[in-house]
MIVEXKE-786979 format. One record per residue (C-alpha): residue in one letter; z, y, x. Coordinates in steps of 0.1 Angstrom, whole numbers, padded with zeros to 4 digits, always signed. Example, Ala and Ser with C-alpha at 12.3 -4.5 7.8 and 13.67 -1.06 7.14 Angstrom:
REM MIVEXKE-786979
A+0078-0045+0123
S+0071-0011+0137
REM end
This chain:
REM MIVEXKE-786979
M+0668-0516-0772
K+0705-0508-0766
R+0707-0531-0736
M+0681-0513-0716
P+0703-0485-0703
S+0731-0508-0695
S+0709-0531-0674
R+0696-0501-0655
T+0730-0488-0648
H+0742-0521-0634
F+0711-0522-0611
I+0719-0488-0596
N+0755-0496-0591
L+0746-0528-0572
L+0722-0509-0550
W+0748-0483-0542
L+0773-0509-0532
Q+0749-0526-0509
L+0742-0493-0491
I+0779-0486-0488
F+0787-0520-0472
S+0757-0518-0449
M+0765-0484-0433
D+0795-0468-0415
L+0815-0443-0435
R+0814-0408-0421
G+0825-0374-0434
G+0799-0348-0443
C+0793-0317-0463
L+0772-0318-0494
D+0773-0283-0506
T+0749-0261-0485
G+0735-0285-0460
E+0753-0268-0431
F+0769-0290-0404
C+0806-0290-0397
S+0833-0311-0380
A+0849-0325-0411
S+0857-0359-0397
P+0870-0372-0365
N+0840-0394-0362
Y+0815-0366-0368
T+0794-0353-0339
T+0778-0319-0343
P+0742-0318-0334
P+0733-0295-0306
N+0728-0258-0313
V+0745-0261-0348
S+0777-0242-0357
C+0800-0245-0386
N+0817-0213-0399
F+0832-0225-0432
T+0856-0250-0446
C+0838-0278-0463
V+0848-0307-0483
C+0840-0339-0465
V+0830-0369-0484
P+0821-0403-0470
V+0783-0406-0462
L+0761-0434-0449
Q+0751-0433-0411
P+0712-0436-0406
L+0698-0464-0386
S+0686-0458-0350
P+0648-0451-0347
S+0626-0477-0333
I+0601-0462-0309
S+0570-0478-0295
H+0562-0484-0258
P+0551-0451-0242
R+0514-0447-0234
V+0500-0427-0205
D+0469-0406-0212
S+0439-0405-0190
D+0451-0374-0171
G+0481-0393-0157
R+0505-0366-0168
S+0509-0370-0206
L+0533-0396-0220
S+0530-0405-0257
V+0555-0423-0279
S+0557-0429-0317
W+0583-0440-0343
R+0587-0446-0380
V+0599-0416-0399
N+0628-0420-0425
H+0620-0398-0455
S+0655-0403-0472
S+0668-0370-0460
L+0672-0343-0486
V+0666-0313-0463
G+0642-0327-0437
D+0645-0349-0406
V+0657-0337-0372
Y+0651-0359-0342
E+0665-0355-0307
I+0643-0367-0278
Q+0654-0373-0243
I+0634-0382-0212
G+0651-0394-0180
L+0644-0411-0148
A+0644-0448-0152
E+0666-0457-0123
S+0696-0435-0131
H+0687-0425-0166
A+0693-0389-0155
V+0680-0368-0183
I+0653-0344-0172
Y+0641-0332-0206
T+0656-0328-0240
R+0641-0315-0272
N+0650-0313-0309
L+0621-0319-0332
S+0622-0309-0369
L+0599-0328-0392
S+0599-0311-0426
S+0568-0328-0439
V+0549-0356-0424
D+0519-0371-0440
S+0522-0405-0425
D+0552-0429-0420
E+0547-0429-0382
Y+0550-0399-0360
A+0535-0396-0325
W+0548-0373-0299
T+0534-0364-0264
W+0551-0350-0234
T+0533-0336-0204
S+0550-0341-0170
H+0546-0318-0141
V+0550-0348-0118
P+0523-0374-0119
L+0536-0403-0140
E+0526-0428-0112
C+0551-0412-0088
V+0583-0423-0107
D+0595-0444-0137
H+0602-0424-0169
S+0623-0435-0199
V+0624-0421-0234
R+0649-0425-0262
V+0652-0409-0297
R+0679-0405-0324
Q+0678-0390-0359
F+0701-0365-0377
Y+0705-0374-0414
N+0705-0342-0435
R+0706-0324-0401
S+0742-0334-0397
V+0747-0372-0395
P+0733-0385-0362
S+0720-0420-0359
P+0726-0442-0329
W+0702-0436-0299
S+0673-0459-0297
D+0669-0481-0267
W+0654-0466-0236
V+0617-0474-0234
T+0603-0470-0198
N+0570-0461-0184
Y+0568-0476-0150
G+0551-0457-0122
A+0530-0472-0094
Q+0547-0501-0077
A+0552-0498-0040
R+0527-0518-0020
Q+0533-0534+0013
D+0500-0526+0030
K+0495-0489+0024
T+0509-0457+0010
Q+0496-0446-0024
I+0487-0410-0032
F+0488-0395-0067
P+0469-0381-0085
S+0437-0397-0071
Q+0401-0391-0083
R+0414-0369-0111
V+0401-0336-0125
L+0426-0308-0120
R+0425-0275-0139
E+0413-0244-0120
H+0439-0216-0113
T+0469-0239-0121
S+0496-0255-0100
A+0497-0292-0093
M+0522-0316-0078
F+0510-0344-0055
C+0531-0374-0044
C+0531-0402-0019
V+0545-0436-0028
P+0551-0454+0005
P+0559-0491+0009
R+0596-0500+0006
G+0615-0490+0037
V+0588-0467+0050
G+0593-0430+0050
V+0567-0403+0044
I+0566-0377+0072
G+0538-0353+0061
M+0514-0344+0034
A+0483-0321+0036
F+0461-0307+0009
N+0426-0297+0020
N+0437-0300+0056
R+0467-0277+0051
G+0502-0290+0055
Y+0529-0284+0028
T+0567-0287+0026
L+0578-0322+0013
R+0603-0327-0015
S+0619-0359-0028
V+0611-0373-0062
G+0634-0401-0075
A+0654-0423-0053
T+0628-0447-0039
G+0615-0426-0009
V+0587-0409-0029
K+0577-0375-0015
A+0558-0348-0032
I+0542-0313-0026
T+0533-0285-0049
V+0500-0266-0046
H+0496-0233-0065
N+0464-0216-0078
L+0439-0244-0074
T+0403-0231-0068
I+0369-0247-0070
P+0355-0253-0035
T+0324-0233-0026
T+0311-0261-0005
P+0283-0283-0018
I+0309-0311-0023
K+0333-0301-0050
E+0361-0324-0039
L+0394-0315-0022
L+0410-0339+0003
L+0447-0350+0000
S+0462-0369+0029
C+0496-0386+0035
S+0512-0396+0068
D+0540-0422+0069
A+0565-0432+0096
R+0543-0460+0108
G+0517-0434+0119
K+0492-0443+0093
I+0473-0417+0073
N+0459-0423+0039
H+0435-0401+0020
T+0423-0395-0015
R+0401-0369-0032
N+0404-0349-0064
Y+0382-0325-0084
I+0389-0290-0094
S+0372-0278-0126
F+0377-0255-0156
P+0382-0265-0192
P+0354-0266-0217
Q+0339-0234-0231
R+0334-0228-0267
P+0298-0232-0276
G+0281-0198-0280
N+0252-0186-0301
L+0252-0217-0322
R+0221-0219-0344
C+0201-0246-0363
N+0164-0248-0372
T+0141-0272-0388
S+0103-0273-0384
D+0095-0298-0412
M+0126-0299-0435
I+0132-0334-0422
T+0150-0330-0389
V+0175-0303-0381
I+0178-0292-0345
C+0209-0272-0334
T+0212-0254-0301
W+0239-0234-0284
D+0249-0218-0251
S+0272-0236-0228
G+0288-0205-0214
R+0300-0208-0178
Q+0276-0229-0158
R+0289-0261-0141
H+0279-0274-0108
L+0259-0306-0108
D+0286-0323-0087
D+0314-0312-0111
G+0335-0343-0118
N+0346-0331-0152
K+0321-0348-0174
Q+0318-0334-0209
N+0311-0350-0243
H+0294-0331-0271
T+0296-0342-0307
L+0284-0326-0339
H+0302-0330-0372
I+0287-0323-0407
E+0318-0312-0424
N+0304-0313-0460
S+0290-0348-0456
D+0303-0383-0450
Q+0280-0388-0420
N+0296-0400-0388
P+0299-0377-0358
I+0267-0373-0339
R+0266-0376-0301
C+0247-0346-0286
K+0231-0334-0255
P+0248-0307-0235
L+0229-0279-0251
S+0213-0293-0283
C+0217-0318-0310
S+0195-0331-0338
F+0202-0350-0370
P+0183-0360-0401
A+0185-0336-0430
V+0206-0348-0459
P+0184-0353-0490
Q+0189-0327-0517
R+0213-0307-0496
E+0206-0270-0489
E+0239-0258-0475
Y+0254-0272-0443
N+0287-0267-0426
I+0287-0281-0391
S+0310-0280-0361
V+0302-0288-0325
V+0331-0302-0304
V+0330-0301-0266
K+0356-0323-0249
D+0363-0332-0213
Q+0394-0342-0192
L+0408-0307-0193
G+0406-0301-0231
E+0382-0295-0259
E+0366-0266-0278
T+0351-0264-0313
E+0325-0240-0328
S+0316-0240-0365
Y+0284-0228-0382
S+0271-0227-0418
F+0234-0222-0429
N+0209-0228-0457
I+0182-0251-0445
S+0155-0232-0463
D+0163-0201-0443
R+0161-0219-0410
V+0126-0232-0412
S+0106-0227-0380
P+0071-0241-0386
V+0054-0258-0357
V+0016-0255-0352
V+0003-0287-0337
V-0035-0283-0335
V-0056-0252-0326
R-0094-0252-0324
V-0117-0223-0316
S-0154-0220-0326
P-0168-0191-0305
G-0196-0167-0314
V-0211-0136-0299
S-0187-0109-0312
H-0165-0131-0334
S-0148-0165-0332
T-0131-0188-0357
V-0096-0201-0350
S-0082-0230-0370
W-0048-0249-0368
V-0026-0274-0385
V+0011-0269-0395
R+0034-0299-0392
G+0052-0311-0424
N+0047-0301-0460
L+0058-0265-0461
T+0035-0251-0487
R+0063-0243-0511
L+0078-0219-0485
N+0050-0194-0486
L+0038-0198-0450
L+0028-0167-0430
C+0008-0172-0398
E-0002-0150-0369
V-0030-0154-0344
T-0035-0133-0313
T-0061-0132-0286
D-0057-0120-0251
P-0068-0093-0248
D-0069-0069-0277
S-0066-0087-0310
S-0039-0098-0335
T-0043-0111-0371
Q-0019-0123-0398
L-0027-0143-0429
I-0010-0163-0456
C-0016-0201-0453
N-0007-0222-0484
N-0031-0250-0479
A-0015-0283-0491
S-0029-0301-0461
G-0014-0276-0437
H-0049-0266-0423
C-0055-0229-0418
E-0082-0208-0402
V-0091-0172-0395
E-0121-0153-0381
L-0115-0130-0352
E-0139-0100-0352
H-0149-0072-0328
L-0149-0094-0297
L-0169-0086-0266
P-0199-0109-0258
N-0197-0132-0228
T-0160-0126-0223
C-0132-0150-0218
Y-0103-0150-0243
S-0073-0171-0250
A-0059-0176-0285
R-0025-0188-0298
A-0009-0191-0332
R+0025-0193-0348
C+0039-0194-0384
S+0070-0186-0404
A+0084-0194-0438
G+0082-0162-0457
G+0084-0141-0425
R+0121-0149-0420
L+0120-0171-0389
W+0090-0174-0367
G+0081-0206-0350
E+0072-0210-0313
W+0038-0198-0301
T+0013-0226-0293
Q+0000-0230-0259
P-0030-0206-0253
I-0064-0220-0260
S-0092-0205-0238
F-0127-0199-0250
T-0157-0177-0241
T-0178-0157-0265
Y-0216-0162-0264
P-0236-0136-0244
M-0257-0108-0259
V-0287-0098-0237
T-0300-0063-0240
L-0329-0047-0220
D-0333-0013-0206
V-0370-0005-0207
W-0390+0021-0189
R-0427+0027-0183
R-0452+0042-0158
I-0485+0054-0169
K-0517+0054-0148
Q-0549+0070-0160
L-0579+0049-0152
S-0615+0061-0146
D-0623+0056-0182
P-0607+0086-0200
N-0599+0063-0230
T-0581+0037-0210
R-0546+0039-0195
Q-0527+0013-0176
V-0490+0011-0186
T-0465-0007-0163
L-0435-0019-0184
L-0403-0022-0164
W-0371-0036-0177
T-0336-0045-0165
P-0315-0071-0184
H-0279-0062-0192
V-0254-0089-0202
P-0220-0073-0212
G-0191-0093-0199
S-0187-0114-0168
A-0175-0147-0180
A-0207-0167-0172
T-0241-0163-0157
V-0267-0161-0184
N-0298-0182-0180
I-0327-0162-0194
Q-0357-0184-0202
G-0382-0156-0204
Y-0394-0124-0221
V-0417-0117-0249
V-0438-0085-0246
Q-0454-0071-0278
W-0477-0041-0285
S-0506-0031-0307
Q-0541-0025-0296
G-0571-0017-0318
G-0552-0026-0349
Q-0541-0060-0336
N-0507-0071-0325
R-0507-0086-0291
T-0480-0108-0274
E-0476-0117-0237
W-0450-0141-0222
K-0433-0134-0190
D-0410-0159-0171
G-0373-0152-0167
G-0376-0141-0131
Q-0401-0113-0139
T-0390-0078-0148
Q-0424-0060-0154
A-0456-0063-0172
E-0489-0044-0171
V-0506-0035-0204
S-0538-0016-0210
I-0539+0008-0239
D-0561+0036-0251
A-0554+0073-0253
G-0534+0071-0284
Q-0497+0067-0291
H-0483+0031-0288
D-0450+0013-0294
L-0441-0015-0270
T-0413-0041-0274
V-0397-0064-0249
Q-0372-0091-0259
A-0353-0117-0238
V-0352-0154-0247
V-0319-0173-0240
L-0306-0208-0249
T-0272-0197-0263
G-0263-0163-0277
S-0285-0136-0290
T-0308-0109-0277
V-0316-0074-0288
P-0353-0063-0286
A-0359-0031-0266
H-0385-0005-0278
I-0404+0023-0260
T-0431+0047-0271
V-0460+0057-0249
P-0472+0092-0260
Q-0509+0100-0265
R-0528+0115-0236
D-0525+0152-0232
D-0553+0167-0212
G-0537+0201-0212
E-0505+0189-0197
T-0496+0206-0164
L-0472+0191-0139
P-0441+0211-0132
A-0434+0224-0097
K-0409+0205-0077
K-0375+0221-0073
R-0352+0214-0043
V-0319+0199-0052
S-0289+0202-0029
S-0268+0171-0022
N-0233+0163-0008
T-0227+0135+0016
A-0196+0124-0003
A-0207+0131-0039
G-0244+0124-0037
F-0269+0141-0060
N-0257+0164-0087
L-0287+0169-0109
S-0290+0194-0137
W-0318+0208-0158
D-0325+0231-0186
D-0318+0217-0220
A-0350+0212-0241
D-0350+0218-0278
T-0377+0192-0283
A-0355+0164-0268
T-0343+0143-0297
C-0331+0112-0280
G-0318+0123-0246
Y-0334+0123-0212
T-0346+0098-0186
V-0343+0104-0148
E-0367+0084-0127
W-0369+0080-0089
C-0380+0056-0062
I-0353+0040-0042
L-0377+0039-0012
G-0380+0076-0012
H-0415+0089-0005
A-0430+0054-0004
V-0463+0050-0023
P-0468+0030-0044
C-0433+0025-0058
T-0438+0001-0087
D-0412-0024-0076
A-0387+0001-0064
V-0385+0024-0095
R-0350+0032-0108
W-0342+0051-0139
V-0311+0063-0158
K-0310+0073-0194
V-0289+0103-0204
L-0276+0108-0239
E-0287+0136-0261
G-0268+0168-0255
N-0261+0161-0218
N-0282+0178-0192
T-0264+0168-0160
L-0263+0136-0139
V-0244+0126-0108
L-0259+0099-0086
P-0234+0086-0060
A-0245+0089-0023
R-0239+0052-0016
H-0271+0043-0035
F-0293+0065-0012
K-0303+0065+0024
A-0297+0095+0047
G-0328+0113+0060
C-0350+0100+0031
R-0365+0124+0007
Y-0362+0115-0030
T-0381+0129-0059
F-0364+0128-0093
N-0387+0131-0124
I-0368+0142-0155
Y-0384+0132-0188
E-0374+0144-0222
C-0372+0118-0249
T-0389+0127-0282
E-0400+0108-0313
N-0435+0106-0298
G-0424+0093-0264
H-0412+0106-0231
R-0428+0138-0215
L-0422+0151-0179
L-0398+0181-0181
E-0389+0188-0144
A-0393+0173-0109
Q-0366+0178-0083
T-0366+0167-0047
G-0339+0165-0021
Y-0320+0144+0005
S-0286+0127+0002
Q-0281+0138+0038
E-0305+0158+0059
L-0310+0148+0095
Q-0318+0169+0126
S-0343+0146+0143
V-0376+0160+0129
K-0409+0155+0147
S-0421+0182+0171
P-0450+0205+0162
S-0484+0203+0179
L-0494+0233+0200
V-0529+0247+0197
E-0546+0252+0231
P-0558+0272+0248
V-0529+0296+0246
Q-0537+0333+0244
S-0519+0354+0270
T-0520+0388+0286
S-0501+0404+0315
S-0471+0411+0292
S-0473+0388+0262
V-0481+0352+0251
T-0493+0342+0216
L-0483+0306+0206
E-0500+0287+0178
W-0491+0253+0164
S-0499+0229+0136
Y-0472+0212+0115
D-0471+0197+0080
E-0438+0212+0067
D-0442+0195+0033
D-0446+0160+0047
P-0421+0138+0026
A-0416+0116+0057
H-0395+0144+0073
P-0358+0135+0074
A-0350+0171+0062
F-0365+0202+0047
I-0383+0224+0072
T-0367+0259+0071
G-0386+0275+0100
Y-0393+0272+0137
L-0375+0280+0169
V-0395+0293+0199
T-0378+0295+0233
A-0392+0312+0264
Q-0378+0310+0299
E-0390+0326+0331
V-0388+0303+0361
G-0354+0309+0377
S-0341+0333+0349
D-0323+0331+0316
Q-0338+0317+0283
F-0344+0337+0252
N-0352+0325+0217
V-0374+0337+0189
S-0369+0324+0153
V-0396+0320+0127
A-0380+0320+0092
D-0411+0311+0073
P-0420+0274+0076
R-0456+0282+0067
R-0461+0307+0095
K-0473+0288+0126
S-0479+0315+0152
V-0458+0340+0172
T-0464+0365+0199
I-0438+0370+0226
E-0441+0404+0243
G-0423+0421+0271
L-0431+0396+0297
Q-0437+0402+0334
Q-0472+0401+0348
N-0483+0373+0370
Q-0452+0352+0361
E-0449+0316+0349
Y-0429+0310+0316
A-0418+0277+0300
F-0422+0278+0262
S-0410+0253+0236
V-0415+0251+0199
S-0393+0230+0175
A-0390+0227+0137
L-0358+0240+0122
T-0338+0222+0095
K-0304+0229+0079
E-0289+0207+0106
G-0305+0225+0135
P-0337+0223+0156
G-0356+0191+0159
E-0376+0176+0188
P-0393+0204+0208
T-0428+0205+0222
S-0431+0224+0255
I-0458+0242+0276
T-0458+0263+0307
I-0480+0294+0308
G-0485+0321+0334
T-0491+0357+0325
R-0521+0376+0339
T-0522+0402+0367
N-0525+0439+0356
Y-0552+0451+0381
A-0552+0486+0366
A-0516+0491+0376
H-0522+0478+0411
L-0552+0501+0416
A-0531+0531+0404
K-0504+0522+0429
V-0529+0520+0458
L-0550+0550+0449
T-0521+0573+0443
P-0508+0576+0479
I-0544+0577+0492
L-0552+0606+0469
L-0520+0623+0479
L-0528+0618+0516
L-0563+0632+0511
G-0549+0662+0493
C-0524+0669+0521
I-0553+0666+0547
V-0574+0690+0528
L-0545+0714+0524
M-0535+0712+0562
W-0569+0711+0577
P-0569+0748+0585
Q-0537+0744+0605
R-0549+0714+0625
K-0546+0731+0660
M-0510+0741+0654
L-0501+0706+0643
R-0517+0690+0673
S-0496+0710+0697
G-0464+0702+0678
L-0471+0665+0679
K-0477+0666+0716
E-0443+0680+0722
I-0427+0653+0701
F-0445+0622+0714
A-0455+0631+0751
Y-0434+0621+0781
P-0420+0648+0804
A-0443+0655+0833
G-0436+0635+0864
M-0414+0608+0847
N-0423+0573+0858
I-0401+0546+0842
K-0405+0511+0854
T-0402+0491+0822
P-0395+0457+0837
E-0366+0469+0858
L-0351+0488+0829
D-0354+0457+0807
G-0336+0436+0833
F-0308+0461+0837
L-0303+0463+0799
H-0303+0426+0795
E-0278+0420+0823
A-0255+0447+0809
A-0258+0432+0774
E-0248+0398+0786
R-0217+0412+0804
L-0207+0432+0773
R-0212+0401+0751
S-0187+0382+0773
Q-0160+0408+0764
Q-0139+0402+0733
A-0155+0419+0703
E-0133+0438+0680
E-0141+0446+0645
C-0157+0480+0642
S-0156+0499+0609
S-0177+0528+0622
C-0195+0538+0654
D-0207+0571+0668
I-0228+0567+0699
E-0239+0596+0721
I-0266+0591+0746
L-0267+0618+0773
N-0295+0623+0799
T-0284+0649+0825
R-0297+0664+0857
P-0276+0666+0888
P-0261+0699+0896
L-0282+0724+0916
D-0258+0726+0944
E-0260+0689+0950
T-0298+0688+0952
T-0318+0698+0981
A-0349+0706+0961
L-0356+0708+0924
R-0392+0709+0911
D-0410+0704+0879
P-0434+0675+0879
D-0457+0698+0861
P-0457+0731+0881
G-0456+0762+0861
S-0444+0743+0829
Q-0410+0733+0813
S-0401+0705+0789
S-0410+0716+0755
P-0384+0719+0728
S-0403+0694+0707
A-0400+0668+0734
R-0362+0673+0736
S-0358+0671+0698
L-0376+0637+0698
L-0353+0623+0725
Q-0321+0637+0710
A-0327+0630+0673
D-0296+0618+0655
Y-0274+0622+0687
C-0251+0648+0702
P-0265+0659+0736
Q-0242+0669+0764
S-0268+0680+0789
V-0306+0682+0792
P-0328+0659+0812
A-0332+0668+0849
L-0358+0658+0874
W-0351+0653+0911
D-0375+0670+0936
G-0376+0658+0970
P-0380+0626+0989
A-0374+0593+0974
L-0337+0584+0972
H-0318+0552+0969
P-0297+0558+0938
I-0267+0537+0928
T-0263+0530+0891
C-0227+0527+0879
V-0217+0515+0844
T-0182+0524+0834
N-0164+0515+0802
E-0134+0537+0794
T-0113+0529+0764
Y-0090+0552+0747
L-0064+0535+0725
H-0054+0559+0698
T-0069+0592+0690
G-0034+0607+0687
E-0026+0599+0724
D-0034+0620+0754
L-0068+0614+0768
S-0053+0615+0803
E-0036+0582+0796
A-0069+0564+0791
Q-0075+0535+0814
E-0108+0533+0832
V-0123+0498+0837
P-0152+0496+0861
F-0176+0468+0851
T-0202+0464+0878
G-0221+0484+0902
I-0257+0476+0900
Q-0281+0490+0926
S-0317+0497+0918
K-0344+0518+0929
F-0354+0547+0906
E-0376+0576+0912
S-0353+0596+0890
A-0317+0591+0879
S-0298+0598+0847
V-0263+0593+0832
L-0258+0576+0799
Y-0226+0582+0779
A-0215+0566+0747
Y-0185+0569+0724
I-0175+0543+0699
S-0148+0549+0673
I-0131+0519+0657
D-0106+0528+0629
G-0087+0554+0649
F-0095+0540+0683
K-0122+0555+0705
V-0141+0536+0732
K-0161+0556+0757
D-0189+0540+0776
Q-0203+0560+0805
T-0232+0550+0825
Q-0241+0569+0856
T-0272+0566+0876
C-0268+0581+0911
REM end
């Protein structure tokens, strides 16, 4: 027992001696761990100062580190080395690393690395070069500082050799690499030995060359690399050497990986977990930076799982509820990691795999199956139909089969149903694909009737009319037929009608009867329609027809008085053919709900110029009874037929009475007749009109006409749109003989009265007339010679230029020659003178200058002279007048006279003088 400590002490001493003899003695400080120059052989590590006096003691120098051969990463810029770590230091290890160019060992990088705690015995270190490692050789060496003060010898240089120069071509680096966007990059050309590089271009743009190393390698630096916008996401790099050769290579520009966003995991069956995430910035399909995605389950010993770019699936770990996962995205430019933790029970998203629909008329059954055994999770499912329905229910069937009935659906309508489920309402699964289905049709009938009384007072013929209605428009319903039922004589009777028929005739008695019509279809259901025929009422009176106005755009706007006895509304009936009789196949009807007494019928269902009659029935418990009848046009037209005139036409000398025949109530008229228009026109004069406002008055007397004149008369029917086609006739008025007789007899009677009154003075009147109308005694005028003279004078005057004459005063003078120029003067009637009455007849309406004179003596040979004297202006002296002789015409007269005439023309006077000598 006592030898044990002695043996241990000897062993320690021997070990200490071995260390002393195997290491160089150096001086060092042991008190505080600070470095100082206590020995001539001591080398202070870089950046370490010594500000105190220490006691130097001999220490052992550490061995030089042994580093591995450098490795180049895939990016071509990272250089990695490793060495064994000596953990004998008391205060931690410090290593100094140097990187230099292999040819000259010129140091281009130095770093001190402090390793206070290293888990493993080997440490790896990576250096990133700004120059591609292929461009030049790089060497690395390392040394250690023991206790941060005693340096070890440098390790040997280990070299990473770049690309070797080739004889055939110049090499370009980097080549076919992925470069980081928005960074700077250096590119180099390694030419064959003895060949110089004269130019480099990046993306067809030249850059300034710089030397790298001592072997003729040239390089350029490009700043702010950007991803090309062209379809090809590569950038061209070219190098020209002194031999005139140009070499090319391409590189990619990309961006580093993005951290996965919105990471989430779900399971549909508690067996497989599916995780998804967002990739962030989208990459182009031609991006050369391919990425790897891996999923790690941190709280499990499962291996990393290779994933797709946006999703990853893995089997659930049995009996594990909580999961801690991480998704790692890695590419040539780096890596990113996102972590996520979840409870698998909270991330259940059930999947519905089967959906079936069993349709009905107004309801349908939807069933489905949920994948996996999820009954313990309290499944909640939801079913929706498009349109208008949504239902939720709890589904805990062990088999995963669930179903629900959808109600309040429309018949014969297309729907689409889909379903989804969730575990306790926390996370809903995806909707299933819509399943389309069509509900069955429901056929209803709108029934009406028309009643005809037969010759037998106890027999009526009822025509049942119906219109099938199928709500919805999903499919055409094939109606097999109709069943008509009614009771007669205490017996129920049934009649079958084919599907194409819509009416049936039934004979009933005078009592009240209920009739039923029901459609028969292959699929779906039908609703029977009922109608009640009231008992015959002999005291019923038909209401008078009322005229209803219409609007071309709006159509008919019907309204009627609300009846207190109407318990089930009203029915409005009309014939679409208008006034056509019979109208069994063209009857239309509309039922109006109780409490409403108006109905608007659009104009598009009616024909213009066609009269329609609307029968309005009130619906009671005992059947329908006629309440009102209204008639009208959707649009009245002007072209009505012309009336027929009644002949012969009565006429007088001042009036004409026209009569015509016309059926103003004829339903075939294209408009209501509001009256008549009568026109009268005398031949060659204006037309005048006479209107008749009463359409039932068919005669008119036109007075104030002229006798014995022809007049054109026309008669046309009037409508709201104007007159229709006219009918015309020409009639002459008679002669008023009494008026003519009065006109003739009046002057005769006046003349007779004057004769009677003047008869006592008849002798005095006779003498006065003689003086007026008798020639002077002894005058003998040769008429042919006078006519010839006047004709010749007129021809000569006509040849003169005629001037416009505004007024003329002509004086004719017949004079006698002076007594002193006549040998003998005698009266042709001795002892008598020309009477004053004779002179007044000759000189009427003239201004005489002298009195007629007769020559007494032997026959003379007179000379007739016609002279025209013209005086220009009345204001001038008459002595300035110019005398123009026309012609001297000689003729033989038994007597001679002188004719003077003055003509005044707007201030000018023309004097014509005719002398007979």
